[in-house]
C-alpha positions as CSV (number, residue, x, y, z in Angstrom):
1,M,11.2,-21.2,-38.9
2,K,9.5,-23.7,-36.6
3,I,12.9,-25.0,-35.4
4,R,14.1,-21.4,-34.7
5,T,11.0,-20.7,-32.6
6,Q,11.4,-23.8,-30.6
7,L,15.1,-23.1,-30.0
8,F,14.3,-19.5,-29.0
9,A,11.8,-20.8,-26.4
10,I,14.4,-23.2,-25.0
11,L,17.0,-20.4,-24.7
12,I,14.6,-18.1,-22.9
13,A,13.6,-20.9,-20.4
14,S,17.3,-21.6,-19.7
15,A,18.0,-17.9,-19.2
16,V,15.5,-17.7,-16.4
17,P,16.5,-20.4,-13.8
18,G,13.7,-22.5,-12.4
19,L,11.2,-21.9,-15.2
20,A,10.1,-25.2,-16.7
21,S,9.9,-25.7,-20.4
22,G,6.4,-25.6,-21.8
23,Q,5.5,-22.5,-19.9
24,I,4.4,-19.4,-21.7
25,L,7.2,-16.8,-21.7
26,W,7.0,-13.1,-22.5
27,N,9.5,-12.6,-25.3
28,T,9.6,-8.9,-26.1
29,A,10.9,-5.7,-24.5
30,N,7.6,-3.8,-24.6
31,G,4.2,-4.8,-26.0
32,N,0.6,-5.4,-25.4
33,L,-0.3,-8.3,-23.1
34,G,-3.0,-9.6,-25.5
35,T,-0.8,-9.9,-28.6
36,S,-0.1,-13.6,-29.0
37,T,3.2,-13.1,-30.8
38,N,4.6,-11.3,-27.7
39,W,4.5,-14.8,-26.0
40,N,6.7,-17.8,-26.7
41,P,5.3,-20.0,-27.9
42,N,2.8,-17.9,-29.8
43,T,-0.2,-18.2,-27.6
44,P,-3.6,-16.3,-27.6
45,I,-4.4,-14.7,-24.3
46,T,-7.7,-16.6,-24.2
47,T,-5.9,-19.9,-23.9
48,T,-6.9,-21.8,-20.7
49,G,-4.7,-23.6,-18.2
50,Q,-1.3,-22.2,-18.9
51,T,1.4,-20.7,-16.7
52,W,2.3,-17.2,-17.9
53,N,5.6,-15.5,-17.0
54,I,6.9,-12.0,-17.6
55,A,10.4,-12.5,-16.5
56,N,12.7,-11.4,-19.3
57,G,13.1,-7.8,-18.1
58,G,10.3,-6.7,-20.4
59,T,7.1,-4.7,-19.9
60,A,3.6,-5.8,-20.8
61,T,0.8,-3.3,-21.1
62,V,-3.0,-3.5,-20.9
63,D,-4.0,-0.4,-22.8
64,N,-7.1,1.8,-22.9
65,G,-10.0,-0.2,-24.3
66,N,-8.4,-3.6,-23.6
67,D,-10.4,-6.1,-21.5
68,Y,-8.5,-9.4,-21.0
69,T,-9.1,-12.5,-19.0
70,L,-6.4,-15.0,-18.1
71,T,-8.1,-18.3,-17.2
72,L,-5.7,-20.4,-15.1
73,I,-6.2,-23.8,-13.3
74,S,-5.2,-24.5,-9.8
75,S,-1.7,-25.8,-10.8
76,T,-0.8,-22.7,-12.9
77,G,-0.2,-19.0,-12.3
78,F,0.5,-15.6,-13.7
79,Y,3.9,-14.4,-12.6
80,V,5.3,-10.9,-13.1
81,G,8.9,-11.4,-12.2
82,N,9.9,-15.0,-11.5
83,T,12.9,-17.0,-10.3
84,G,15.7,-14.6,-11.0
85,G,14.0,-12.8,-13.8
86,S,12.3,-9.4,-13.7
87,G,9.2,-8.1,-15.3
88,T,6.7,-5.2,-15.4
89,L,2.9,-5.0,-16.1
90,I,1.2,-1.7,-16.6
91,L,-2.5,-1.1,-16.9
92,N,-3.4,2.2,-18.7
93,G,-6.6,4.2,-19.3
94,N,-9.6,2.1,-18.6
95,G,-7.8,-1.2,-19.3
96,K,-9.0,-4.3,-17.5
97,L,-7.3,-7.6,-16.6
98,T,-9.1,-10.5,-14.8
99,V,-7.0,-13.5,-13.6
100,T,-9.2,-16.5,-12.6
101,G,-8.6,-20.1,-11.5
102,G,-5.1,-19.7,-10.1
103,N,-2.7,-17.3,-8.3
104,M,-1.2,-14.1,-9.5
105,S,2.3,-13.2,-8.1
106,I,4.2,-9.9,-8.4
107,G,7.7,-11.1,-7.6
108,Q,7.8,-14.9,-7.5
109,G,10.4,-17.5,-6.6
110,S,13.9,-17.2,-5.3
111,G,17.1,-16.1,-7.1
112,G,16.8,-12.3,-6.9
113,G,13.8,-11.8,-9.3
114,A,11.6,-8.7,-9.1
115,G,8.2,-7.8,-10.4
116,S,6.2,-4.5,-10.7
117,V,2.6,-3.8,-11.5
118,I,1.3,-0.3,-12.0
119,L,-2.3,0.8,-12.5
120,N,-3.0,4.2,-14.2
121,G,-6.1,6.0,-15.3
122,T,-9.2,4.2,-14.3
123,S,-7.9,0.7,-14.9
124,H,-9.0,-2.4,-12.9
125,L,-7.2,-5.5,-11.9
126,T,-9.2,-8.5,-10.7
127,T,-7.6,-11.6,-9.3
128,G,-8.2,-14.5,-6.9
129,S,-5.2,-14.8,-4.6
130,L,-2.7,-12.0,-5.2
131,F,0.9,-12.2,-3.9
132,I,3.2,-9.2,-3.8
133,G,6.8,-10.3,-3.0
134,H,6.4,-14.1,-2.7
135,R,10.0,-15.2,-2.0
136,A,11.2,-12.3,-4.2
137,T,10.8,-8.5,-4.6
138,G,7.4,-7.2,-5.7
139,T,5.9,-3.8,-5.9
140,L,2.2,-2.9,-6.6
141,T,1.2,0.7,-7.2
142,V,-2.5,1.5,-7.4
143,N,-2.8,5.1,-8.5
144,S,-5.7,7.4,-7.8
145,G,-8.8,6.4,-9.8
146,T,-7.8,2.8,-10.3
147,Q,-8.9,-0.4,-8.5
148,V,-7.6,-3.8,-7.5
149,S,-10.0,-6.5,-6.5
150,S,-8.8,-9.9,-5.0
151,S,-10.0,-12.7,-2.9
152,T,-6.9,-12.6,-0.7
153,F,-4.1,-10.1,-0.6
154,N,-0.6,-11.3,0.5
155,I,2.5,-9.1,1.0
156,S,5.9,-10.6,1.6
157,T,5.0,-14.3,1.9
158,G,6.9,-17.5,1.4
159,S,10.3,-18.4,2.7
160,T,13.4,-16.2,3.0
161,G,13.7,-13.3,0.6
162,G,10.1,-12.1,0.3
163,N,10.0,-8.3,0.0
164,G,6.7,-6.7,-1.0
165,T,5.6,-3.1,-1.2
166,V,2.1,-1.8,-1.9
167,N,1.5,1.9,-2.7
168,L,-2.2,2.6,-2.4
169,Y,-3.6,5.9,-3.9
170,G,-6.7,4.3,-5.4
171,T,-9.0,1.5,-4.3
172,L,-8.3,-2.0,-2.9
173,N,-11.2,-4.4,-2.3
174,V,-10.5,-7.8,-0.7
175,S,-13.5,-10.3,-0.7
176,G,-12.0,-13.0,1.6
177,T,-13.7,-13.4,4.9
178,T,-11.0,-14.7,7.2
179,D,-8.7,-12.9,9.6
180,T,-5.9,-13.5,7.1
181,S,-7.6,-12.2,4.0
182,I,-4.9,-9.5,4.1
183,R,-1.6,-10.8,5.2
184,L,1.8,-9.2,5.8
185,G,4.6,-11.8,6.1
186,S,4.4,-15.6,6.8
187,S,6.5,-18.3,8.2
188,P,9.2,-19.4,8.3
189,Q,11.2,-16.1,8.4
190,N,13.2,-13.3,7.0
191,T,10.7,-11.4,4.9
192,Q,9.8,-7.8,4.9
193,G,6.7,-5.9,3.8
194,T,5.3,-2.4,3.5
195,L,1.7,-1.2,3.0
196,N,1.6,2.5,2.2
197,I,-1.9,4.2,2.5
198,Y,-2.1,7.7,0.9
199,A,-4.7,10.4,1.4
200,G,-7.9,9.8,-0.5
201,S,-7.4,6.0,-1.0
202,S,-9.8,3.2,0.0
203,L,-9.0,-0.2,1.5
204,T,-11.9,-2.4,2.4
205,S,-11.9,-6.1,3.3
206,A,-14.7,-8.6,4.1
207,G,-12.1,-10.2,6.3
208,G,-9.3,-9.0,8.5
209,L,-5.6,-8.3,8.5
210,T,-2.8,-10.3,10.1
211,T,0.9,-9.6,10.3
212,S,3.4,-12.3,10.9
213,N,5.0,-12.8,14.3
214,V,8.3,-14.1,12.7
215,N,11.1,-11.6,12.2
216,G,10.0,-8.9,9.7
217,P,9.9,-5.9,9.6
218,Y,6.4,-5.2,8.5
219,A,5.1,-1.6,8.2
220,I,1.7,-0.1,7.7
221,N,2.1,3.6,6.9
222,M,-1.0,5.9,7.1
223,N,-0.3,9.1,5.2
224,G,-2.7,11.9,5.6
225,S,-6.5,12.0,6.0
226,G,-9.6,11.4,3.9
227,S,-9.0,7.7,3.3
228,T,-10.9,4.5,4.1
229,F,-9.3,1.6,5.9
230,S,-12.1,-0.8,6.9
231,L,-11.8,-4.4,8.0
232,A,-14.9,-6.6,8.7
233,K,-12.9,-9.0,10.8
234,N,-10.0,-8.8,13.3
235,L,-6.8,-6.8,13.0
236,I,-4.1,-9.0,14.5
237,A,-0.6,-7.4,14.8
238,N,0.4,-8.5,18.3
239,N,4.1,-8.9,17.7
240,A,7.3,-6.9,17.7
241,S,7.8,-7.3,13.9
242,T,5.1,-4.7,13.1
243,T,5.2,-0.9,13.0
244,F,2.2,1.4,12.5
245,S,3.0,4.9,11.3
246,F,0.6,7.9,11.1
247,L,1.6,11.0,9.3
248,A,-1.1,13.7,9.8
249,D,-2.0,16.4,7.3
250,E,-3.8,19.6,8.2
251,D,-7.1,17.7,8.6
252,G,-5.7,14.9,10.7
253,I,-5.3,11.2,10.0
254,T,-7.2,8.2,8.6
255,T,-8.6,5.7,11.2
256,I,-7.9,2.0,10.9
257,S,-11.3,0.4,11.7
258,S,-12.3,-3.2,12.4
259,G,-15.7,-4.7,12.7
260,M,-14.3,-6.9,15.4
261,G,-11.2,-6.7,17.5
262,I,-7.8,-4.8,17.4
263,S,-4.8,-6.7,18.8
264,I,-1.5,-4.8,18.8
265,G,0.4,-6.1,21.8
266,G,4.1,-5.5,21.3
267,A,3.9,-3.6,18.0
268,A,5.6,-0.2,17.5
269,L,3.9,3.1,16.8
270,K,5.3,6.2,15.1
271,L,3.5,9.5,15.0
272,N,3.9,12.9,13.3
273,L,1.2,15.5,14.0
274,D,3.1,18.6,13.1
275,A,0.9,19.4,10.0
276,Y,-2.4,19.0,11.9
277,T,-4.2,22.3,12.4
278,G,-7.2,21.1,14.4
279,S,-7.8,20.5,18.1
280,D,-10.1,17.4,18.0
281,N,-8.8,14.1,19.3
282,L,-7.4,11.8,16.6
283,V,-8.7,8.2,16.5
284,L,-6.0,5.9,15.3
285,F,-7.8,2.6,15.7
286,S,-11.5,1.7,16.1
287,G,-12.9,-1.8,16.8
288,S,-15.3,-3.7,19.0
289,S,-12.4,-4.4,21.5
290,I,-8.8,-3.4,22.1
291,T,-6.2,-5.9,23.1
292,G,-2.6,-5.1,24.1
293,T,-0.6,-1.9,24.1
294,F,2.2,-0.6,21.9
295,A,5.7,-1.6,23.0
296,S,7.1,1.8,21.8
297,I,5.8,5.2,20.8
298,D,8.0,7.4,18.7
299,W,6.9,11.1,18.2
300,L,8.6,12.1,15.0
301,G,7.6,15.8,15.0
302,S,7.6,18.6,17.6
303,T,3.9,18.1,18.4
304,Q,3.3,15.5,21.1
305,G,-0.1,14.5,22.4
306,T,-1.3,11.8,24.8
307,L,-1.9,8.3,23.6
308,M,-5.1,6.8,25.1
309,Y,-6.4,3.3,25.1
310,G,-10.2,3.1,25.3
311,A,-12.5,0.1,25.3
312,D,-13.1,0.3,21.6
313,S,-10.5,2.7,20.2
314,I,-7.0,4.0,20.5
315,Y,-6.8,7.8,20.2
316,I,-4.6,10.8,20.7
317,V,-5.5,13.7,22.9
318,V,-4.1,16.6,21.0
319,P,-2.4,19.3,23.2
320,E,-4.1,22.7,23.5
321,P,-2.0,25.7,22.8
322,S,0.1,26.3,25.9
323,T,-0.2,29.2,28.4
324,A,3.2,30.4,27.4
325,M,2.0,30.6,23.8
326,F,-1.0,32.7,24.8
327,F,1.2,34.9,27.0
328,G,3.5,35.5,24.0
329,I,0.7,36.4,21.7
330,G,-0.6,38.8,24.3
331,L,2.7,40.5,24.7
332,F,3.0,40.8,20.9
333,A,-0.4,42.4,20.7
334,I,0.4,45.0,23.5
335,A,3.7,45.9,21.8
336,M,2.0,46.4,18.5
337,T,-0.7,48.6,20.1
338,R,1.9,50.8,21.8
339,S,3.9,51.1,18.6
340,T,0.8,52.3,16.7
341,R,0.1,54.9,19.4
342,R,3.6,56.3,19.2
343,R,3.4,56.6,15.4
344,A,0.1,58.4,15.7
345,Q,1.6,60.9,18.3
346,R,4.6,61.7,16.0
347,N,2.4,62.1,12.9
348,P,-0.8,63.8,14.0
349,V,-3.6,64.1,11.5
350,H,-4.4,67.8,10.7
351,G,-8.0,68.6,10.1
352,D,-10.2,71.7,10.3
353,T,-9.6,73.9,13.4
354,A,-12.7,74.5,15.5
355,I,-13.7,78.1,16.3
């Protein structure tokens, strides 16, 4: 039996190019992350200093009531999808996973691998440095009611092939205090990343956000209102590789705010205000200073306002209803009044006759 187990581990390692023997490999289609027999070799989740890989096309779950800690060391990592192999991790209910001492990657290495992590219920993922699409394809979905906490947050990093997507409906807290605590893209080139912010979500960072000035594309898509997007440090996206999109709902949009400066020279801006029913100005960016202007502005809907650059904000002056619109409303009201009078004349109301 021991010989068979060792042979199985070798076969799995050889099936996933680039994974060194001796690493801990997920070996089942679906199962609980904390079940030691779901790993090959059979390893308790409490073991320290191992590199863990979900790269066999399988799905690991952290279920309701589970609270696991993976303790890594600086030379090890926790990889969901790695070097040509794919994998999925799902946190359900109030499940919790903490990864300490090393890096966690969702989509790691070259060779076409892909990783996906999904948070449901009120689950919570806590990591040090978190990479989404590090030289591979990675997707992180943080559903409403869930939370991700990390020291740094990196989308589409590494060399050619990085492709990361983050869908934020819940909460993301980043504790790093540098301008690159949140990063989209990195040198050398040919990566692409997307950060989707949905209504009611919350992104807060003790640091800033920086997008790469090498190739791209990198997109930050703000969908609807009622969210928080708050950076303590600088927002640096002064390159042609970055696009900011704002899709308004009936209450407007969510402002991207910085405790320091906003630098957007050369970036692109896309706007759709058609659903907005208010008349107040819409603040897109707020910071202690504004540097640069957008290289292009694309109005995607029929409503077009005026983009303004202030000393500490970038905002849209929303157009008032036009004179032609008021004139049309007036004509309609007059026509309705005349129609009512004609009906009344054709159908008089017969009451008592006065003597």
